N, C-alpha and C positions, 0 to 999 in steps of 0.2 A: 503494497501500499504506499503509494505515495504521501509524505508531508507537503501541508503548506504550509509555504514562506508566508514566514511575519517579519515584513519591517517595522523595529521598533518605535518608531516617531507615529503609527498611525495608533498605539495603541493606551490605553483610553487608563487613566485610572481608576484605583475602586472608589463608587463613592460610598457614600457613607453609608446608603440603604445596603446597600452590596456589600460593605463587608461587615455589618449583623449579620446578614441573613450566610456569609459563609465563617463566621467564630461559631455561631449558631450549630451549622453542621461540621464545625469541628469537636468542638465540646463534644456533638452526641461520639465520631465514629473517637476520639479520648475515650470516651469510658467504656465502649465495645472493648477496645482493645484493652482496657485498666480491666476490667471483668471476668477478661477471658484470663486473665494474667494468674499461675498458682501463688503460692508460698514461696516457694525459695525465689521465685523470679525476681521478685520484689525487691529482692538484694541484690540488685547484678549490677556490676559498676557501670556507670557509663562513659561519655567520653567531655559530661561538668565535669570537674574538679573535685573530689571530696563528696559528689552524689552519685549513691546507688537510683535505684527506680522508681522508692520510697520517697527520698529525699525530698528529688525533682516534682514528684509529684504534690509534693504540700508545697512547698513553692507555687509550681500551678494557683493547687487553690488558694490560698493567699491572695495568690495576683487578684483569682476570683468573686475571692470577700472581698477585699477591698475592692473593683469593682460595683460589685451592686452596693456597699455600704459609703457615706459619706464620710461617716462619722471613722469603721475600721480603713478607708484612706489616708485621713489625716493621724491618726496615731500607727496606721503605720511610718507614715513620711518622719514624724518626726520623732518615731523608734531608729526611723535607717539611717538620720541623721546622725542621731548623739552613737549611731554606733559607727557610721563614716569620722566622724572628730575625733572617736577613740582612738579609731586603725585606721585610718585610713583609706584610699584607695573610693575609688567608681558609687554613684549612689544608689545603681542598681546592682548593685553586690554588695551590698551595704541591706539595699531594701529586699531582696534573695538574703539572703542572712537569715533578720527578720520573721519573718516568710517559715520556712524552713524551725527556725528555733522554737517559735512557737507554735508549732505542729507538731516536735520531734515525736508526741507520747502514743501522736491517734495509730493506731492499726492499718495495712494499707485497708482494713475491710471499713473503717470510719473515712478512711481519707475517701474513700470514692464513695460511702454516704455520703459526705457534707460538700463534694464535689456534686454527685448529680442534684444533691435539692437547693447549691446556688446555681446552678446552670443557667440558666430562665434568669433570675434575676440581674444577673451578669450580664447580660444579654441586654436584658433590661435598659438596667441602669446607663449601660452606656450608651445604648439610644438612643437616651431622654438627654445628651448633652447638646448643649444649644449648640445649635451654628455660629450662633456669634462667639462661642466660647470656645469650639473648635480651629475656628476659621483663626481670629487673633493671640488669642494668648501664646503664647513664647515659653519653652523650660530649657534652658543649658541643660548641654549632658555631656556627661563626660568619658562615658565605655559604650561602648569599645572604639567611635568617634570621636570623638569633640566637636560639638557644633550648637546650634541652636534649633530646638523642633517647635513645629505648631502641635502643639495641640491633638487637633483632628489625626498625623500623625500616628504620634500614640495609640487613640483609643480604637483608629479603624484597621493600621495599617503594623504593627508591629506586638502590642498584645493577640492580631488573628497571630503572624511570625513564628509569636512565640509558641505559643499554643503544638502550633504546625511543626515548629521542630521537635522539639520535647519527644514528639512524638515517636518522631523522625529518631530518634535520641534511643527512645528504646527497644523500636526496632534492631536497631542496628547490636547494640549495647544486645539483647536477646541472641539478635540471628538470623529473626522473621519475619515473612512476607511482610510490605505493609499496603495497609489498602489503601487504593488509587484512582482515582476518576478525573476524568480529562475535564467534566463541567471542575467544579472544586476545585483540587488539584494542580490540575491546570492551569486554573485560571489564578490560584493565589502565584505559581510558579513561570505567569508569564507576566507579576506584577512586578517578579524579583526580579529580572533578565530586562525590563524596562526602567526601576531604579541602577541593574548591575551600570547599562549603557551611560543614560545620563551621568550614573559620578565616574568612568574613565572616560567617556565622549570621544573614543577612538570608534576607526570602524571594522566589523568582524562579521563572520557568520558562526552563529552557534548552531549545533544538531545537539540535542539533548534528547536522549534513549528514554524508551518505554512512557507509559503509558500518558503522564504527568506531563510530556515530551509535546517537543517541534523544531522548530527547524527560526531561527532566527537573527533580521541581518543587521548591518548600519551600512551604507555605499558598498554595499560588501563587490561591488567593482573597481576601488582605488589596488593599487597594490602595496599596499601597508595593512591590508586591511586581514584578524589574524582568525585562522579558522581553529577552531574546538568544537572534537566531537567526545561529549562525555554521557552518562546518566543524567537524571533530567535532576534524580532527591541531591545525586555527587554531586552535582555543580552545589548546588544550597548550602549543601557540608559543608565544600570547601568554601564558599563567602561566608560563608558563618565564622570561618576557623576552627570546624571541625575536624581538619584535613588537611595535608602541603597543598600550599600555594605561589603557582609563578606567570609572569605574564599577567595579561589583565583579571586573571583567578586572583590573583592579588587584591585587586580589591572590593575592599569591606565594605559587607553589605548590613546594616541590622539585621537583627533578630532579636 
């Protein structure tokens, strides 16, 4: 079957409504995956330093509970800033530490139960963030990139990618196939490719294999166009720092 070649400049960014639909579906995929795990699987080490699958989903649960409750969000920010002041490092890492440590006593079954209960409230809470706030409120980020984000980029894009990448992390840790679909995972992938292309600004031909893949180009006739061919999920793992990178693949895209 011949893959359609997509000019990355024609890719539309995620709308808020679309991002919320994707987050809802990604949470459903996550819960299906977690419910399939046996007790031993939860202690499998992941590509995230010092996290097994259980700790990784304590972090995910914490992020979802913050998304569902302004009070919890403020609590985590205060604790995260205090942790960073004492230990240094990026705020994102400090928040993750708070999320995991405050949920460290939860069993795998309790993590799944709480995540299932909070997931609809998380999506609802993020969905209701006013457009004025999403488009104009800004935040400084100090890792893995150092830049300023619109709050809408965090709410719509980063929270979705974080959820998706941790499902990738789990499948990779367990050596199991990843549930993928063209409509869902392929759309997330296309958005990642578009941002990657904007960040490096160089001509390329990118062939991504697999259900979520496709062929993406930017000025493919240029003699300088870099030719890349790899698995679609592995492409994202590389950009997210999970695997070694060279050339244009060394361009960091936040997840």
